[in-house]
C-alpha positions, 0 to 999 in steps of 0.5 A: 883637552891636550894634543899629542906632541908630534913636533919633536926633534930629529931622531927623537922618540916620544911616548905620551897619552891624551885624555879624550873624555871621562866616564860618569864617575870622573875616571879619565879615558886616555889614548896612549901614543908614540911618536918617532921623528925621522930625518924629516917631519913629513910625511906623517904615517899613523899606525893604530891598533885595537879599535876592537878590544879583542884584536891584540896582535896589532898592539904588539906590532906597534910596540916592536916597531918602536923598539926596533926601528932606527929613527935616523932611517925614517924620512918622516914621522911615525905616529902610533896609537897602539890601543885606540879603544882602551875601554874595550881592550880592558874588557877584551871585548869587541865593543865598548862595555860602557855603551855597547857601541862598535868604535869602528863604525862611529867615525868621525865621532861626536864631541858630546856623544856617548863615551865611544863616540867621544873616543872616535871624535878625539882619535879622529881629530887629534890623530887621523886628521894630522896624518898623511897616511894611515895603517889600521891594524885589525887582526883576527880574534878567537873564533874569527878569521881575518884574511889580509886585504888592503883597502883604499879610499877613492874620492870623487876628486882624488884616486890614490895610487894603487902602488901600496895596495899592489905591493901587498900582493893580495888578490882582493882590493876593497874600496 
């Protein structure tokens, strides 16, 4: 399987796709991605959207960022996957229509699992593990209200700074 092209030149923007698995009939399942390199290579910020195929707003957010941002004003690399669950996106479904699984509950995935487990595996290993920071753009969908809220991951040997969560000026913080 191919890897995303992250090491690009200063000021460059790259659009690509990786094949992460295939369906039973041989149809490839791909992950489209964008990379924007600033004046430094690191840190790498991962933006992703459409883990659920009916959460569409994040796709537009990523598209507009890549249209409007000046890479020479970035001090790192922006890596973005606008549609992670391409099968659910095509069906405008919250879950993958092939196996009925919720991609957002399957990380880090399985290399030899169901199609959704394989998408999770490849997204996790080819994108998430390469990033220093990540923003997962979930949005509300028809009949569902999603209140903005930051989440942080606290590990036994590491507690992240709350600076970014506080900057969002929200009343709730999930860990």
